[in-house]
Backbone bond lengths (Angstrom), bond angles and torsions (degrees), N, CA, C in turn:
res aa  C-N    CA-C-N  psi(-1)  N-CA   C-N-CA  omega(-1)  CA-C   N-CA-C  phi
1 X - - - 1.419 - - 1.527 111.63 -
2 X 1.405 115.91 160.05 1.440 118.17 177.70 1.451 112.69 -70.32
3 X 1.380 117.70 150.40 1.377 119.16 -178.01 1.600 115.34 -63.04
4 X 1.258 118.13 156.67 1.491 124.86 172.53 1.398 110.21 -91.22
5 X 1.312 117.95 121.24 1.413 127.60 179.48 1.539 110.78 -108.61
6 X 1.382 119.87 119.18 1.445 117.97 179.53 1.507 109.29 -87.40
7 X 1.409 114.05 119.00 1.358 116.93 176.48 1.555 114.00 -100.79
8 X 1.275 120.21 116.47 1.439 121.98 -176.66 1.621 107.66 -85.61
9 X 1.415 114.92 143.78 1.348 114.18 -175.38 1.541 118.55 -81.41
10 X 1.259 116.90 -10.62 1.447 119.49 -174.70 1.566 112.38 67.36
11 X 1.240 110.90 -155.38 1.511 120.89 -173.97 1.646 108.11 -71.67
12 X 1.326 116.82 118.73 1.491 113.13 -173.07 1.449 113.20 -75.17
13 X 1.382 121.33 -5.64 1.448 126.12 -178.24 1.560 108.18 -94.92
14 X 1.465 117.30 -0.06 1.375 115.47 174.52 1.535 113.54 -118.90
15 X 1.272 120.29 -149.79 1.434 119.38 -170.29 1.643 111.90 -81.62
16 X 1.308 115.44 -10.72 1.470 117.12 -171.35 1.497 108.83 -50.51
17 X 1.372 125.06 -57.95 1.455 120.41 -178.20 1.561 117.05 -52.55
18 X 1.341 110.48 -32.56 1.554 114.04 177.75 1.509 113.90 -71.41
19 X 1.304 119.60 -49.15 1.394 118.86 178.01 1.556 113.43 -63.47
20 X 1.418 114.91 -28.07 1.455 114.03 175.39 1.496 110.12 -76.86
21 X 1.317 119.49 -27.52 1.530 122.85 177.80 1.560 106.52 -68.71
22 X 1.429 114.56 -45.31 1.462 113.44 -174.91 1.630 107.53 -71.22
23 X 1.337 120.05 -31.63 1.433 118.25 179.46 1.497 109.40 -66.11
24 X 1.340 116.18 -42.89 1.454 118.93 177.22 1.512 118.94 -58.94
25 X 1.273 116.32 -26.54 1.441 122.65 175.81 1.606 115.07 -85.63
26 X 1.340 110.86 -9.42 1.389 114.07 173.79 1.531 122.60 -89.40
27 X 1.342 120.14 120.76 1.433 118.71 -172.44 1.497 112.66 -64.56
28 X 1.288 119.09 -20.91 1.592 121.96 175.75 1.481 111.76 -60.52
29 X 1.355 117.36 -24.84 1.445 117.21 -177.40 1.485 108.23 -76.70
30 X 1.353 120.01 -39.92 1.472 123.38 178.01 1.519 108.23 -72.85
31 X 1.250 127.65 -18.60 1.464 124.93 168.76 1.535 112.98 -68.62
32 X 1.325 109.29 -19.91 1.594 111.29 -172.18 1.634 105.23 -94.78
33 X 1.465 116.03 -42.88 1.273 121.14 -167.49 1.472 119.38 -160.81
34 X 1.260 126.28 -179.86 1.509 126.41 165.02 1.498 103.97 -99.51
35 X 1.370 116.04 111.62 1.432 121.14 179.19 1.500 109.92 -83.26
36 X 1.464 119.50 133.65 1.347 127.20 175.22 1.533 106.64 -125.41
37 X 1.325 111.49 110.55 1.544 119.05 -175.89 1.510 106.62 -75.42
38 X 1.210 117.07 139.49 1.542 121.87 170.63 1.449 105.52 -125.48
39 X 1.411 111.61 110.72 1.393 120.00 -177.63 1.535 110.61 174.07
40 X 1.322 119.33 -153.53 1.464 122.63 -175.65 1.540 108.50 -99.65
41 X 1.337 119.82 121.10 1.475 124.14 -174.48 1.525 112.10 -63.02
42 X 1.284 114.68 -35.76 1.444 119.60 176.87 1.410 109.92 -64.41
43 X 1.329 122.43 -50.30 1.530 128.69 176.59 1.536 110.64 -54.90
44 X 1.307 112.80 -34.46 1.495 113.36 -179.67 1.500 108.24 -79.33
45 X 1.336 122.17 -33.14 1.470 125.42 -179.23 1.612 104.01 -64.10
46 X 1.308 114.26 -46.17 1.440 118.89 -174.75 1.577 109.40 -68.44
47 X 1.218 120.70 -36.69 1.475 122.45 172.41 1.669 112.65 -70.42
48 X 1.238 113.54 -35.80 1.470 118.71 172.68 1.605 110.71 -53.25
49 X 1.412 112.21 -52.77 1.397 113.21 173.07 1.415 124.04 -60.21
50 X 1.413 110.60 -38.09 1.532 113.82 177.07 1.539 112.77 -64.06
51 X 1.235 120.08 -36.56 1.544 123.97 -177.64 1.485 109.44 -87.69
52 X 1.433 124.16 -7.72 1.439 123.80 176.46 1.467 111.24 78.27
53 X 1.297 117.60 34.24 1.501 120.25 176.82 1.494 104.93 -90.08
54 X 1.389 112.32 162.52 1.558 116.95 179.02 1.428 114.84 -122.56
55 X 1.404 120.64 16.42 1.451 117.04 -179.04 1.513 114.87 -79.33
56 X 1.371 119.81 150.41 1.316 121.25 175.30 1.675 111.26 -82.84
57 X 1.250 118.98 164.47 1.387 118.00 179.86 1.467 116.25 -128.11
58 X 1.334 122.10 123.15 1.572 122.25 179.33 1.500 104.77 -101.94
59 X 1.294 115.85 123.58 1.483 124.60 171.79 1.371 112.51 -83.67
60 X 1.383 112.44 124.81 1.540 123.56 -177.86 1.472 111.26 -107.23
61 X 1.228 122.30 140.16 1.484 124.66 171.73 1.524 110.71 -86.17
62 X 1.301 117.19 127.33 1.458 122.16 -176.01 1.549 109.46 -56.48
63 X 1.296 121.46 -28.08 1.438 120.53 -172.76 1.596 109.92 -91.12
64 X 1.460 112.92 -6.21 1.487 109.37 177.04 1.535 111.07 -140.52
65 X 1.303 116.37 64.17 1.453 121.76 -177.38 1.579 110.70 -78.74
66 X 1.161 113.36 139.07 1.597 113.76 174.98 1.403 114.09 -66.45
67 X 1.360 119.50 152.50 1.411 122.71 -173.46 1.558 108.59 -66.00
68 X 1.393 115.47 -40.55 1.388 118.31 -179.51 1.644 110.85 -113.37
69 X 1.335 116.72 137.30 1.482 121.48 177.41 1.445 108.92 -124.47
70 X 1.295 114.08 139.33 1.541 120.92 -179.82 1.659 106.77 -135.00
71 X 1.317 117.52 73.29 1.466 115.30 171.14 1.521 112.50 -69.84
72 X 1.362 118.27 162.91 1.337 123.44 176.64 1.453 110.98 -152.46
73 X 1.340 122.44 174.81 1.409 122.75 -178.38 1.471 111.65 -66.55
74 X 1.359 120.66 -15.97 1.388 124.20 179.51 1.516 113.36 -100.09
75 X 1.433 117.51 -13.77 1.361 120.48 -175.83 1.538 107.97 -143.58
76 X 1.385 117.65 107.30 1.465 119.77 -177.85 1.599 108.40 -98.69
77 X 1.340 112.50 152.76 1.419 120.70 177.05 1.506 110.08 -111.30
78 X 1.393 116.35 140.50 1.439 118.99 -172.73 1.555 102.28 -138.91
79 X 1.378 113.04 115.46 1.603 117.21 174.09 1.690 101.50 -82.04
80 X 1.263 114.90 116.80 1.402 120.61 -177.27 1.534 112.78 -113.73
81 X 1.388 116.54 116.23 1.407 114.59 179.78 1.549 116.38 -71.78
82 X 1.353 121.37 -7.29 1.295 124.26 -178.80 1.515 120.06 86.10
83 X 1.245 118.66 32.85 1.383 122.75 179.19 1.472 120.48 -88.61
84 X 1.388 114.10 -8.48 1.584 122.47 173.51 1.579 110.13 54.66
85 X 1.223 115.17 60.11 1.467 116.00 173.24 1.496 115.46 -116.89
86 X 1.421 116.91 19.34 1.319 118.18 -177.09 1.438 120.65 -74.50
87 X 1.398 117.93 -7.28 1.346 122.15 179.63 1.575 111.92 -107.77
88 X 1.369 120.41 14.64 1.363 118.63 -179.84 1.509 110.61 -72.74
89 X 1.378 119.33 149.00 1.508 116.91 -175.57 1.575 109.29 -71.46
90 X 1.307 111.10 146.86 1.448 122.05 176.53 1.585 106.26 -70.70
91 X 1.413 110.84 144.94 1.476 116.74 173.39 1.482 120.24 78.07
92 X 1.409 114.94 14.08 1.444 121.86 -179.59 1.587 109.29 -115.88
93 X 1.204 115.32 143.53 1.526 119.86 170.08 1.567 106.23 -77.47
94 X 1.300 121.03 114.67 1.448 119.15 -179.63 1.539 105.82 -138.74
95 X 1.451 108.63 136.64 1.418 117.97 -172.49 1.565 106.26 -64.79
96 X 1.365 121.45 -40.72 1.344 116.82 177.38 1.544 120.80 -58.47
97 X 1.332 112.56 -24.54 1.547 114.96 176.28 1.441 108.63 -86.67
98 X 1.340 122.10 -25.84 1.504 118.46 169.47 1.431 114.24 -65.13
99 X 1.362 113.48 -44.57 1.590 114.32 177.56 1.589 115.35 -60.88
100 X 1.431 106.38 -37.01 1.447 113.05 -179.21 1.527 110.15 -67.47
101 X 1.283 116.64 -40.77 1.501 116.04 179.21 1.570 110.98 -63.40
102 X 1.306 117.32 -38.44 1.486 118.49 170.20 1.519 113.75 -55.47
103 X 1.245 109.95 -46.48 1.532 113.08 -177.26 1.507 112.59 -67.55
104 X 1.209 115.93 -33.04 1.553 113.25 177.46 1.613 107.99 -67.76
105 X 1.325 119.42 -38.61 1.396 115.98 173.13 1.468 116.82 -63.27
106 X 1.172 116.08 -37.56 1.522 123.75 176.17 1.474 111.25 -58.17
107 X 1.319 115.43 -48.11 1.412 120.38 -176.91 1.613 110.70 -65.74
108 X 1.388 110.47 -37.57 1.470 114.55 178.25 1.530 114.63 -74.24
109 X 1.289 116.35 -21.93 1.487 115.07 167.94 1.441 114.76 -71.54
110 X 1.465 116.51 -43.09 1.399 120.42 178.79 1.589 111.91 -58.36
111 X 1.355 113.68 -36.12 1.602 115.92 176.03 1.425 110.67 -70.40
112 X 1.468 119.30 -38.58 1.345 117.03 -179.02 1.557 111.33 -66.18
113 X 1.248 114.32 -39.53 1.492 116.95 179.94 1.529 114.59 -62.98
114 X 1.346 111.66 -33.06 1.402 122.31 -179.14 1.665 113.44 -79.03
115 X 1.422 109.04 -2.76 1.348 115.05 -173.49 1.541 120.05 62.70
116 X 1.380 110.63 23.72 1.499 116.64 179.17 1.453 112.28 -83.44
117 X 1.441 117.88 -25.52 1.324 126.17 177.25 1.562 109.69 -121.96
118 X 1.362 117.12 151.76 1.492 116.37 -177.08 1.559 107.36 -83.42
119 X 1.336 117.17 -34.11 1.493 118.91 -172.96 1.497 104.17 -164.27
120 X 1.307 107.78 171.33 1.568 119.40 -173.60 1.649 110.27 -114.64
121 X 1.212 121.19 126.82 1.412 121.88 169.67 1.588 110.38 -118.47
122 X 1.399 111.86 127.82 1.495 107.58 -174.57 1.367 112.10 -117.61
123 X 1.477 113.91 144.86 1.364 123.49 169.18 1.655 108.51 -80.25
124 X 1.334 115.34 166.01 1.465 111.16 -172.97 1.562 115.72 -73.94
125 X 1.326 113.88 152.96 1.504 119.48 175.32 1.495 109.14 -114.17
126 X 1.218 128.69 173.83 1.393 130.83 -174.61 1.601 104.43 -120.97
127 X 1.323 113.97 116.23 1.578 120.02 -174.59 1.462 108.71 -59.15
128 X 1.378 120.18 -44.69 1.533 122.13 -179.20 1.508 110.50 -57.95
129 X 1.345 118.52 -47.01 1.455 121.58 -179.82 1.573 109.13 -70.96
130 X 1.245 122.63 -35.16 1.326 126.65 173.01 1.544 107.92 -54.30
131 X 1.296 119.30 -48.23 1.402 123.12 -171.04 1.538 105.87 -72.98
132 X 1.293 115.95 -47.21 1.579 116.28 173.67 1.406 114.79 -50.67
133 X 1.339 118.20 -40.39 1.433 123.82 176.88 1.482 118.83 -70.61
134 X 1.321 118.14 2.93 1.434 122.25 171.59 1.528 109.43 101.28
135 X 1.238 128.68 1.07 1.474 127.56 -171.42 1.509 104.75 -112.76
136 X 1.265 119.21 105.09 1.413 121.24 -172.26 1.578 110.28 -98.67
137 X 1.263 115.17 74.27 1.496 128.84 176.86 1.433 112.42 -119.04
138 X 1.381 115.28 145.22 1.537 118.05 178.10 1.609 111.23 -71.28
139 X 1.308 118.41 -14.32 1.426 120.84 175.82 1.554 110.47 162.59
140 X 1.478 108.57 -165.94 1.463 113.50 -170.63 1.530 110.35 -56.38
141 X 1.297 120.21 -45.04 1.436 122.85 -172.96 1.393 113.60 -50.55
142 X 1.349 116.85 -52.23 1.453 120.13 -177.32 1.522 112.80 -64.17
143 X 1.374 116.81 -37.30 1.410 121.33 174.41 1.417 111.74 -56.56
144 X 1.344 117.08 -56.55 1.501 120.21 174.88 1.510 114.18 -53.75
145 X 1.310 117.91 -43.34 1.356 118.98 179.79 1.580 116.19 -54.57
146 X 1.372 108.07 -45.25 1.538 117.25 -179.40 1.550 112.74 -69.41
147 X 1.383 117.31 -40.40 1.295 122.73 -179.96 1.511 115.17 -66.17
148 X 1.392 113.07 -29.40 1.461 117.07 178.97 1.591 117.63 -100.92
149 X 1.395 108.16 -1.21 1.481 116.27 175.02 1.533 102.88 75.17
150 X 1.145 128.46 35.84 1.576 130.22 -179.61 1.529 109.86 -101.82
151 X 1.358 109.64 131.75 1.553 115.04 179.17 1.585 108.26 -103.51
152 X 1.299 117.70 -30.09 1.489 123.45 -165.54 1.559 107.21 -124.35
153 X 1.374 109.58 106.07 1.525 116.09 -178.20 1.546 110.67 -141.21
154 X 1.254 117.97 167.44 1.448 122.77 172.08 1.440 117.46 -144.64
155 X 1.375 117.55 159.86 1.416 127.51 175.67 1.489 114.41 -87.64
156 X 1.261 115.51 132.87 1.441 120.67 171.00 1.522 111.46 -123.04
157 X 1.335 118.75 134.36 1.501 123.59 178.00 1.553 99.31 -108.67
158 X 1.384 106.44 141.96 1.515 110.87 176.50 1.608 108.39 -140.65
159 X 1.296 109.65 150.11 1.478 117.00 169.65 1.523 102.72 -136.33
160 X 1.305 118.54 172.61 1.468 120.25 179.60 1.421 115.13 -55.14
161 X 1.308 119.71 -23.94 1.496 120.67 -179.86 1.494 116.41 -110.65
162 X 1.360 117.99 -8.62 1.449 116.99 -172.54 1.584 112.28 -151.41
163 X 1.342 115.46 140.02 1.372 120.79 175.61 1.437 108.46 -127.69
164 X 1.426 111.91 132.87 1.465 121.46 -176.16 1.489 112.56 -129.93
165 X 1.323 121.37 127.29 1.466 127.65 -179.44 1.640 104.32 -115.47
166 X 1.365 111.02 141.86 1.535 116.51 -171.46 1.463 110.61 -108.17
167 X 1.401 113.51 142.35 1.491 115.47 169.65 1.455 107.72 -78.68
168 X 1.443 116.46 -41.29 1.513 119.03 179.67 1.541 104.60 -133.51
169 X 1.332 116.41 165.40 1.426 118.25 -176.24 1.541 109.79 -141.29
170 X 1.193 123.44 -89.77 1.517 122.29 -171.79 1.465 112.68 -88.78
171 X 1.263 119.86 70.20 1.456 126.31 -179.71 1.563 101.45 -147.40
172 X 1.355 116.13 154.84 1.454 119.06 176.51 1.496 112.09 -63.98
173 X 1.254 114.78 168.12 1.402 120.62 178.28 1.527 122.60 -59.38
174 X 1.263 113.22 -47.50 1.433 126.30 175.49 1.574 109.61 -56.94
175 X 1.493 115.87 -48.42 1.450 124.61 176.78 1.492 109.21 -62.61
176 X 1.388 117.14 -42.82 1.338 119.84 -172.55 1.516 114.23 -56.71
177 X 1.390 113.16 -46.15 1.508 125.80 -179.97 1.510 103.65 -60.50
178 X 1.361 117.23 -47.32 1.515 117.73 -171.49 1.506 110.24 -66.46
179 X 1.305 117.51 -26.92 1.456 120.69 178.94 1.548 118.73 -86.07
180 X 1.273 115.09 -1.79 1.503 113.84 176.61 1.395 103.77 -89.51
181 X 1.339 112.90 135.71 1.344 125.81 173.23 1.557 118.71 -129.86
182 X 1.376 122.85 161.68 1.442 116.38 174.26 1.529 111.30 -57.63
183 X 1.308 120.34 -31.52 1.542 119.99 -178.72 1.532 108.62 -69.84
184 X 1.306 115.44 -42.05 1.465 118.89 -176.96 1.467 107.94 -64.58
185 X 1.407 119.42 -44.97 1.432 119.96 175.60 1.449 118.45 -57.87
186 X 1.274 110.66 -39.17 1.562 114.09 172.73 1.530 117.24 -63.51
187 X 1.356 108.88 -42.30 1.448 116.33 -173.82 1.510 109.13 -62.93
188 X 1.319 116.05 -42.81 1.517 124.96 -175.58 1.467 105.60 -71.19
189 X 1.274 122.17 -43.33 1.509 118.49 177.71 1.594 108.27 -63.69
190 X 1.290 116.45 -42.80 1.498 116.02 -177.21 1.500 109.36 -68.20
191 X 1.326 119.60 -31.45 1.599 119.75 176.73 1.544 107.37 -66.90
192 X 1.366 117.49 -45.14 1.408 118.07 -174.85 1.485 108.81 -63.10
193 X 1.351 117.41 -42.12 1.499 124.46 -177.50 1.455 108.68 -62.74
194 X 1.390 118.04 -53.67 1.485 118.70 -176.01 1.580 114.48 -66.34
195 X 1.273 118.49 -35.94 1.399 127.21 170.96 1.612 111.76 -50.45
196 X 1.178 107.67 -63.20 1.546 120.16 -178.83 1.560 109.88 -58.87
197 X 1.248 116.34 -38.78 1.474 120.88 -178.10 1.534 112.45 -68.12
198 X 1.445 114.87 -44.77 1.278 122.30 174.64 1.531 113.59 -55.11
199 X 1.186 109.81 -35.49 1.589 122.93 -176.19 1.514 110.38 -79.18
200 X 1.286 119.05 -3.53 1.397 123.02 174.57 1.536 116.16 101.49
201 X 1.310 122.19 1.76 1.368 127.31 178.89 1.589 110.78 -83.26
202 X 1.260 112.97 113.43 1.468 118.57 -178.05 1.545 111.29 -78.27
203 X 1.316 117.40 125.15 1.529 129.07 174.85 1.599 103.52 50.19
204 X 1.370 119.14 62.76 1.470 122.44 172.77 1.579 108.56 -48.98
205 X 1.188 117.75 135.44 1.489 129.90 172.99 1.571 108.52 -87.04
206 X 1.355 118.38 118.92 1.428 121.51 -170.24 1.544 106.43 -122.40
207 X 1.323 123.23 115.96 1.473 130.90 -176.29 1.611 104.64 -100.26
208 X 1.391 112.49 125.72 1.500 112.48 176.32 1.430 105.43 -102.52
209 X 1.348 114.87 134.73 1.582 122.07 179.41 1.442 109.99 -80.51
210 X 1.291 116.85 142.84 1.431 117.18 168.62 1.498 119.55 -69.60
211 X 1.298 118.83 162.75 1.441 120.30 175.82 1.469 116.29 -83.47
212 X 1.329 117.64 -42.69 1.488 130.11 174.16 1.423 111.11 -86.26
213 X 1.537 110.76 163.45 1.440 115.85 169.63 1.467 112.39 -54.05
214 X 1.304 117.17 142.75 1.492 121.76 177.64 1.533 110.34 53.99
215 X 1.401 116.45 32.80 1.431 117.94 178.79 1.507 111.51 51.34
216 X 1.406 117.93 33.98 1.552 119.27 173.78 1.514 109.74 88.91
217 X 1.377 117.85 -31.22 1.480 119.31 178.82 1.556 110.05 58.62
218 X 1.270 116.03 40.27 1.590 119.85 172.93 1.619 106.84 65.70
219 X 1.380 113.20 44.00 1.385 117.59 178.75 1.363 122.69 89.65
220 X 1.360 118.28 -0.73 1.445 124.42 -174.61 1.624 110.83 -71.26
221 X 1.509 110.75 -39.12 1.375 120.81 173.62 1.471 114.76 -115.65
222 X 1.266 117.95 143.61 1.470 120.31 -179.33 1.464 115.33 86.66
223 X 1.311 117.86 -162.47 1.493 126.66 176.93 1.496 113.56 -129.84
224 X 1.272 113.62 42.08 1.423 126.56 171.83 1.660 112.97 75.33
225 X 1.307 111.52 25.98 1.524 119.86 179.09 1.496 111.02 -53.78
226 X 1.351 114.90 -42.88 1.537 111.21 -176.03 1.460 111.33 -65.75
227 X 1.442 114.50 -41.34 1.404 109.55 -176.94 1.462 115.53 -75.55
228 X 1.410 117.63 -22.05 1.483 119.01 175.53 1.535 113.44 -79.44
229 X 1.243 117.55 -44.16 1.419 124.51 -158.42 1.577 109.12 -101.97
230 X 1.297 114.42 -33.76 1.620 115.95 -167.58 1.456 104.53 -103.37
231 X 1.322 122.01 -63.67 1.367 130.55 -163.64 1.584 113.22 -49.02
232 X 1.344 120.74 -48.51 1.401 119.14 175.94 1.530 115.43 -54.95
233 X 1.309 115.25 -40.75 1.487 119.93 178.69 1.479 110.40 -66.31
234 X 1.337 117.77 -40.76 1.433 120.38 178.86 1.520 112.65 -62.16
235 X 1.400 111.44 -48.57 1.554 115.14 174.33 1.508 112.30 -53.31
236 X 1.367 116.01 -45.06 1.415 112.43 -178.04 1.492 121.27 -61.93
237 X 1.378 109.06 -34.16 1.483 118.80 179.60 1.597 103.98 -68.08
238 X 1.304 116.40 -50.46 1.569 118.72 -177.08 1.613 104.68 -57.40
239 X 1.150 119.68 -42.81 1.463 121.49 -174.91 1.550 113.47 -62.91
240 X 1.422 115.04 -16.84 1.475 119.57 179.81 1.541 103.22 -106.76
241 X 1.217 122.74 18.58 1.381 123.91 170.78 1.611 120.09 89.27
242 X 1.314 108.38 4.50 1.489 116.94 176.42 1.573 115.67 -74.66
243 X 1.340 115.08 139.26 1.565 112.04 -175.89 1.488 105.60 -91.42
244 X 1.415 116.11 70.90 1.441 121.79 178.04 1.515 104.76 -99.02
245 X 1.431 114.15 154.62 1.578 121.58 174.37 1.446 106.16 -147.64
246 X 1.307 111.11 168.46 1.545 123.84 172.67 1.396 109.25 118.71
247 X 1.348 118.43 -164.42 1.391 125.06 -2.37 1.553 118.24 -64.47
248 X 1.329 113.08 133.92 1.583 120.64 179.44 1.453 112.10 -105.53
249 X 1.427 119.58 142.90 1.359 119.86 177.51 1.578 116.52 -57.95
250 X 1.344 116.08 137.24 1.429 119.78 -175.04 1.385 114.01 -66.35
251 X 1.437 122.12 -13.70 1.365 117.08 -171.78 1.573 113.56 -95.53
252 X 1.376 108.65 2.31 1.525 113.99 176.09 1.436 114.84 -128.87
253 X 1.355 117.06 -20.10 1.442 117.54 -164.42 1.537 108.28 -72.80
254 X 1.273 123.24 -28.14 1.521 128.29 -177.95 1.565 103.49 -69.14
255 X 1.270 114.02 -42.84 1.558 110.56 -177.13 1.475 112.21 -71.87
256 X 1.382 116.89 -29.39 1.459 121.01 173.17 1.582 113.49 -66.24
257 X 1.374 113.87 -33.22 1.489 121.63 176.03 1.565 105.04 -62.78
258 X 1.242 114.14 -55.59 1.468 122.93 -179.16 1.537 115.49 -52.46
259 X 1.319 111.58 -34.60 1.421 118.95 179.62 1.563 113.45 -77.90
260 X 1.325 116.19 -14.25 1.436 121.24 177.24 1.493 117.55 110.67
261 X 1.375 112.25 4.64 1.566 113.06 -178.25 1.574 113.01 -74.53
262 X 1.339 118.99 -21.30 1.382 122.27 -176.91 1.536 108.20 -145.44
263 X 1.446 115.64 148.80 1.381 122.31 179.77 1.552 110.81 -85.06
264 X 1.260 116.20 -23.34 1.531 119.01 -177.69 1.551 108.86 -154.29
265 X 1.256 117.91 147.90 1.500 127.50 172.20 1.444 114.52 -109.40
266 X 1.204 124.49 128.58 1.471 126.80 171.22 1.510 113.05 -86.96
267 X 1.318 118.87 109.61 1.443 120.96 -175.19 1.546 103.06 -96.52
268 X 1.411 113.13 149.83 1.478 118.57 -174.20 1.454 111.33 -88.32
269 X 1.333 123.99 -24.09 1.425 122.54 -176.26 1.584 107.24 -153.61
270 X 1.420 113.23 169.09 1.421 119.69 -168.95 1.511 117.02 -50.60
271 X 1.284 116.89 -54.81 1.611 116.12 -172.13 1.431 110.29 -79.04
272 X 1.318 122.15 -25.81 1.445 125.01 171.87 1.524 113.43 -49.16
273 X 1.329 117.53 -45.33 1.325 125.18 -179.94 1.565 120.01 -93.35
274 X 1.282 113.61 -29.97 1.428 118.10 177.65 1.511 116.61 -78.07
275 X 1.295 120.14 -33.96 1.402 120.37 -179.58 1.576 112.49 -59.21
276 X 1.379 118.66 -54.10 1.437 119.58 -178.74 1.535 111.23 -58.74
277 X 1.255 114.57 -38.40 1.534 116.50 -178.04 1.517 111.16 -69.30
278 X 1.228 119.42 -42.90 1.557 124.64 176.69 1.445 111.85 -70.31
279 X 1.354 117.34 -33.98 1.487 116.07 178.77 1.455 109.02 -68.14
280 X 1.411 113.36 -39.66 1.462 115.65 -179.47 1.584 118.30 -63.32
281 X 1.299 111.73 -45.79 1.500 118.18 -171.01 1.531 107.23 -157.72
282 X 1.300 116.21 87.79 1.465 121.18 -179.22 1.553 107.95 -71.67
283 X 1.301 121.14 -29.30 1.418 125.12 -171.64 1.516 110.64 -90.95
284 X 1.259 114.42 -27.38 1.606 121.12 179.11 1.456 117.23 -107.21
285 X 1.383 115.86 4.04 1.452 117.01 175.97 1.555 114.17 -66.78
286 X 1.428 113.29 145.04 1.466 110.77 -175.22 1.494 105.31 -132.61
287 X 1.239 119.30 140.93 1.424 129.08 167.93 1.457 120.17 -82.77
288 X 1.159 122.70 116.24 1.532 122.62 -179.62 1.429 118.19 -115.18
289 X 1.184 125.65 131.33 1.470 131.07 176.03 1.583 106.27 -97.94
290 X 1.377 108.42 119.12 1.492 117.81 176.91 1.555 112.31 -115.64
291 X 1.314 120.05 151.27 1.405 123.10 172.47 1.521 103.22 107.40
292 X 1.235 129.80 -9.11 1.575 126.89 -174.99 1.604 102.39 -62.68
293 X 1.388 106.29 135.11 1.398 115.84 178.42 1.666 109.63 -54.07
294 X 1.343 110.82 148.37 1.410 116.23 -179.71 1.507 111.95 83.98
295 X 1.381 117.50 -1.89 1.434 124.05 -177.63 1.417 115.51 60.44
296 X 1.367 108.35 38.09 1.677 114.37 170.90 1.461 107.76 -83.24
297 X 1.320 108.70 135.51 1.399 126.77 -174.18 1.630 105.53 -103.00
298 X 1.435 122.60 124.07 1.357 121.55 169.50 1.528 111.21 -126.54
299 X 1.302 112.27 133.78 1.438 116.56 -179.32 1.554 102.42 -122.06
300 X 1.348 111.84 160.05 1.465 117.09 -173.61 1.537 108.87 -146.56
301 X 1.344 116.23 154.03 1.454 124.35 168.94 1.542 103.94 -62.30
302 X 1.351 115.94 152.81 1.451 120.49 178.63 1.492 110.18 -106.71
303 X 1.308 119.38 54.00 1.424 126.33 174.56 1.649 108.60 -157.41
304 X 1.258 112.94 174.32 1.395 118.09 -168.02 1.516 112.63 -100.90
305 X 1.369 118.22 -162.89 1.563 116.51 178.96 1.334 116.78 -82.65
306 X 1.444 121.78 -8.43 1.531 121.21 165.89 1.560 108.79 57.65
307 X 1.267 123.89 48.12 1.544 122.28 -178.57 1.474 110.54 -54.80
308 X 1.405 118.54 -29.67 1.472 118.74 -167.59 1.557 106.54 -70.54
309 X 1.436 122.10 -20.06 1.363 119.18 179.42 1.530 113.11 -119.49
310 X 1.312 115.40 6.34 1.510 122.18 176.62 1.497 111.02 -54.35
311 X 1.289 115.20 130.71 1.489 119.30 171.32 1.542 110.46 93.71
312 X 1.316 119.00 -9.01 1.434 124.48 179.52 1.498 114.73 -85.75
313 X 1.279 119.72 -13.14 1.534 124.48 178.55 1.528 107.44 71.23
314 X 1.281 124.77 21.71 1.379 124.54 176.41 1.510 119.99 -109.64
315 X 1.384 113.98 3.31 1.401 121.82 -179.41 1.535 110.39 -66.51
316 X 1.273 126.99 147.46 1.376 129.98 -177.30 1.533 108.22 -95.22
317 X 1.299 114.20 139.87 1.536 116.46 -177.72 1.524 113.19 -109.14
318 X 1.295 120.36 1.51 1.525 117.58 -178.85 1.492 113.68 -50.53
319 X 1.318 115.02 -44.68 1.483 117.47 -174.04 1.529 111.09 -61.64
320 X 1.357 120.97 -30.37 1.402 123.00 178.36 1.476 108.70 -74.62
321 X 1.329 120.96 -38.62 1.513 120.64 171.74 1.388 114.30 -56.01
322 X 1.402 114.27 -42.00 1.464 122.90 -178.16 1.532 108.37 -68.54
323 X 1.318 115.28 -39.58 1.552 116.82 176.19 1.518 110.79 -59.37
324 X 1.448 111.77 -45.84 1.503 111.48 179.35 1.601 112.10 -59.47
325 X 1.315 114.53 -41.41 1.477 120.47 -174.18 1.538 107.87 -63.27
326 X 1.297 120.38 -41.88 1.461 123.36 178.02 1.559 110.17 -69.50
327 X 1.325 115.07 -36.66 1.486 116.95 177.80 1.549 113.16 -60.88
328 X 1.339 115.84 -35.74 1.493 124.25 179.24 1.569 107.23 -73.95
329 X 1.366 115.37 -40.57 1.490 120.15 -178.81 1.594 111.29 -68.99
330 X 1.294 116.59 -33.17 1.537 115.26 -173.00 1.541 112.60 -104.83
331 X 1.383 115.35 -9.08 1.464 117.56 177.67 1.420 113.33 -56.72
332 X 1.334 123.11 141.27 1.567 121.31 174.83 1.499 107.19 -58.33
333 X 1.287 113.32 139.70 1.428 118.62 -174.74 1.556 108.50 -86.88
334 X 1.342 110.98 92.89 1.466 120.55 -175.15 1.566 106.22 -145.23
335 X 1.276 118.63 160.41 1.563 118.01 174.24 1.490 106.88 -70.41
336 X 1.357 108.49 149.13 1.550 113.79 172.63 1.441 109.01 -115.25
């Protein structure tokens, strides 16, 4: 049977319920997986009516899930923690919605740890609402890290043609270079390898991007950052049998990956990895959290709650379909 993917609803005052409802009405989602919504059943029903879908909704108790589930385009399943936030107004920052968004993620993690779902795909939450609801996290990633007891993790961005994992993300460029170490380089290579191997990719080929133009060109550019910060980690990974290589020049390595030379590229800093991914596929780009304890895979839409259009039925759902697709692709290959 197809894997069960837990889809968290995100902030019910934003577009999360709408893109979930649109996805549930799309036959292509069921060609990928068995979707199990984790959210507020009333909010899902309201969003279903907003987008003009016609499926029924069965509300499930998180503590009493059936052993077998069989959702369909005509009959959606919603694991509802019972927070009763389905009538909150669209487009407003509400503490109740922020707390509910946290609880939806907590329930999803519980189900993943119990192997009841194969992976988690998340609709967007609102950080201000999350904080008002008493949960002082920067976002999904930090919530997931704490709930799973994870200290070392990384972000991967993926499109149908390119996967990129980052050594650093949301820090300035000078700070990013300072934070890159041989140990971090090795850890991210190892993480990319282990994730793809668990997903069924034999001997994944991993390219490491250089920090400087032309990957330093043997000391011509930069101050030896490639030799100091990247190459020791690459050599260590190769010594352990990982198909890693580089550092490669950043102006060609992403093309080579798209051509099929590599399964994933290790980017050194935020824009180095984000620009090619978003240029290729802004609507279908997916944010993936790797390294969570227990091998849990979490994928996410690459956009926010869009309060300005919430409740209008015009939000696009392609990124959530893509998130489900990558959740299936990267989930450890085991029975759920």
